[in-house]
N, C-alpha and C positions, 0 to 999 in steps of 0.2 A: 851954379847951384841947381838950375833946373835939370841938368843932365845926371845928377847923382842918383844912384839906385835907391829905391825905397824898399826897406826891409819890413816885411810883415811881422806881426807878433808871433805868428806860427813858426817862422824861420828861426826865431831866437829861443824858442822853447827847448828846455833841456829835460830829458827824461831822467828822473832820479830813481835809482833802484835801492829800495830799502829792505833790510833783512828783518825778519821777525825779531821782536824785542829780546827773547832769550838767546837767539843765535848771535845777535849783535853784541850782547853783553859778554858772552863767552869768547867771542873773537877779540874784543877789547881787552879782556882780562888775560887771554893767552898772549897777547902782544906785550903787555906790561909785565906779566909774571910768567915767563916761558917755562920756568922750572917748578911751578907751583904744584901743590897736591890737588888732585882732582876730587873735590868734594861735591857730591851730587845731591845732598839733602841737608836740611837744617838739623835733623837728628844726627847725621854723621858728623856735622860740624861740632855740635855740642859734645858728643862722645870723644872725638879726637882732642878737643880743647881740655876737657876735664882729666884726660889721661896724659896730657902733655907735661913737660918738665916745669911749665909755668906754675902749676898747682902742686904744692909740696906734700900735703898731708891728706889722709883718707877722709878726715872730718871735713876739710875744706872742699874736697872733691864731691862729697855727698851734698853739701850745701849749695855749691855752685851748679851742680847738675839740676837740682830742684829749681833754682832761680832761673836757669836757662830755659827750662821747659815752661815755667810759669810765664816768662816773658813772651815766648812763642804763642802760648794760649791767649794771652792778653791781646797781642797784636792781631791775632786771627779773629777773635770775637769782637774786638772794639773797632778795628779798622779794616778787617778783611785781608790782612797781610799775612801770607803764609811763608814768605821768604824774607829772612832778616836783612837781605841786601836792599830791600825796598824801604827799610825803616830810615826815617830822617831824625834829626835832632829834636824836632817838634814831637815826634812820636815817643821818643825816650823821655822827654820832660813830662809828657802827659802820663806816661806810665809811672814815673817816680811820684808825681803829684797824686795819682790814684792810690799808690801804696801808702802814702802818708795820711790820706784823708778818707779813703773809701774801702780799702782792702779789709774784708772781714777778719777779725782776730780769732784764730783757731782756739776752740774750747771756751770761748766767751760769747754768750748770746747777746745780740744787738750791740756789739762793740766793733768799732771800725777804726782803721788807721794803725800802722805799726809805729814802733818807737823810733826816735832819731837815730840811735845806734844800729837798729835793725835795717833801717833805710840806708844807712851808710854801708852796711854789708852788701845790700843789693847793688848799690852804686859801684862798689869795688868790684863785684862780679861782672857787671856790665862793662866796666872799663877794661877789665882783664880780657873779656871775650873779644872786644873790638880791637884791642891792641894786638892780641894773638892773631886774629883773623886778617889783619892788614900786613902781616909779615910777608916778605917776598916769597918765602917757602910755602906759604899758605895761599895768599892772594884771593881770599874770599870776599873781603870788603874792599871797596875802592878807596875809602878814607876812614880814618880813625875818629869816629864820632865821640868816643869816650874821653878824648882829650878836653872836650868842652864841658864835661861833667865834673862838678866839685863834690868832694866827700867832706861831710861835716860830722865829727864825732863829739859826743859828750864824754868828757873825761870823768869817769865815775870810779876811778881807782880808789880814792879815799873812802868811798862808801863800802868798798869790799874788804876793808881792813878792820877786823873785829878787835875789840879791846880784850884785855886779859880777863876782865870781869864777865864779858859776854861769852868768852870761851868756856869759863868755869860754869856758867849758867847752862850753856848748850850741852856740856858734858853731863851734868846732872839730868837734863831733859832726856838725853840718849839712854841713860840708865833707867829712867822712869818708863820710857817707851818699851824697853826690853821687858820690864816687869809686867807691863800691861799686856803685851802680846806673847809673853813667854818665849822669847827668841834667843835665849842662851847668850846674852851679852853681845849679840851680833851688831846691833845698832851702835852700841858704845865702842866696840872694838873697831868697827869700820870708821867711825868718827875719829877715834884715837890714831889709827894708822894713817889716815889722810892728813890729819893735822901735824903729826910729829914727823912724817916722812916728806910731806910736800909734794906727793905724787899727783899727777893728773887723774881725774876720775876715769878717763878713757884708757889709762894704762893698767888699771886693775879690774875693770869691768868688762864683761863680754859684749863685744859689738859685732853686728852682722849687717850685711846689706843684701839687696836683691831678694827681699822677703826671707831672709835667714839662710840663703843658699851659700853666700860667701862670707867667711869669717875674717873680720878685720883684726880684732884682738880676741884671744881665746878666753880671757879672764885670768883670775889669780889662782895659782896652785901652790901647794906647799913646797914643791920642788924648786920654786923661785927663791926660797929662803935657805940661807946657809949659816950655821953657827960659827961665831968667831969670838971665843972667850965668853964674856957676859953679854955680847951683842949679837944681833942677827943682821946679816947682810941680805938686802932685798934687791933682786935684779929684775928690772922692768925694761920693756921696749917702748920708746917714746916716738915722737914725731920723726918722720923720714927714716923710720926703722932703725933708729940709733938706740943701742942698748947701753944702760948705765947701771951701776950698783950703788945703792944707798946704805949707809951704815946707820942702823937704828940704835937709839939709846938703850941702856940696860933695862929701864923700867918698862918701856914699850915692848922690848924683846921678851921680858919675863911674862907679861900678861898674854902675849901671843902664844908662847910655848905652852903655857898653862891651858889656854883655850884649845890648842891643837890636840893635846892628849896623845893617842896612838894613831892618829890619822896618817895615812901613807902619803908619799910624795905626789901621787897622781890624783889625790882628792882635792877638790876646790876649797880654798880657805873660807869663802863665803858662799855656801850653796844657795841656789835660787829657791825662794819660798813658793814659787809658782808650780802648780801641778803639771802644767805642760812642759816646764823646763826642769823637772825633778832630776837631780844628779848633776846638773850643769852649773857652772859658776854664775854668780849674780850678774844680771845684764845691766847695761848702762841705764836703762829705764828703771829697773829695780833699785839701783843705787840712788838715783834721783828721788824716787818716791820715799826711800828711807830717810834721806836728808830732809825732805819736806815734812815728814812726820816729826822729826826732831825739832824743826823750825816752828811748827805749829804748837808743839808742847811748850817750848821755851818762849814763844812770842817774839822771836828774833828772826828777821829775814836773813837767810844766808843760803849758800850752796857749797858744793864741794870745792869749787874754784875760789870761793871766799876763804876757805881754810888754807888753800895754797898761797894766796896773797898774804894772809895773816902769818902763816909759817915763815915766809921770807922776811916780813917786816920785823916780827918779834925776834927771829934768830939773829938778824943784823943788829938789832937793839941790844941783844945780850952777848954780842962779841963775835958772832960768826964772820968769817972772812968772805970777801966778795968772790974769791976763787971757789971756796967750798959751796957757797950759795949757787953759783952758776953751774957747778958740777952736779949738785943734788937736784936742782930744779930741771936740769936737762936743757938749758938755754944754749943756743948756738952762738949767741953774741952777748958780750957784757952789757951792751946797751939795753937789751931786753930785761936783764936782771935789774939794771938800774931803775927801770920803771917801777919795780916793786918796792924799792928801798930809798927812793930819792927824798922822802920826808924824814928819814931816820937821822938823828944826830944834829939836826938843825936847831940852833938856839933861837934864831929870829932877831929882827932888828929892834923890836920893842924892848927886849931885855937890855940892849945897849943903852937905850934912853933911860930906862929905870935905874940902871947902874950908875949913869952919869948924875942923875938927880940926887942920888944918895950921897954923893961926894960934895954937893953944894953946901 
């Protein structure tokens, strides 16, 4: 034992060569994702994500882009994180908690915290971003943090279905608003068209992005109508650029033709009342404001999308087929149409109990 060599601490020391953090991360990602896209900034990440096939519609694209940049701003200001690859599950939970409790509500002074369904939209966007970013072809994130986030929706479909009495009251309110503002039946006709056709507001209103530079939907023009006997056929372009034609009933067709007069095919059906947009079709914001005027006059909360839900429910109640409903609403799946009409035709179990008690 005495003849064994003694090793000093210095002789066992191992020199460790470390790469700078950024270089080490890039080397690791290149090893696991050799065919990945070379994304060099968070902005590039978000823009590639919102233009990917993951996001189907322009409306979702706009919303997700806004959410992506809001997330980046929050991480930078709150935690000093400018690279989303440094974000942990703790940071995401902190962000979602801030949304629900502390985020200032736009247009409402001293009001904080977004609704449950709006928070669910933010969560869905974050999950989409991380799922997309961890794909082998992208290789931006090491792990998919979004898998550990849960989405909680409030099912408010029943609240969006108006009764026939409410529809009648809203129709009278639309006429009253037209008389008040001298708008040539525009409020009433717009209300009538949306309700009786079931179109989305975004399919007939002018929508732009990038501060008005890029046109998403041009608005509604008379050339989109075609006469077919006593009815008008309306052609619109919906989600995923799918075009469909809706057959309007004779009554709605008659009031639209009377309103048109001698207007040419290239004229907008509902001209914008704004001086800045004179001669252009009504914008999505203008349409929303018109619906809000009718809502305030009638004392009934609703939107253009409420009319779409109500159209589907009442049409089904009055005998419309599921096939016609899916075609006119422009749904890609029957399951989507079913969400609008799943309460229609149900008798309920209480009726069975009452029926049995009558036979006793």
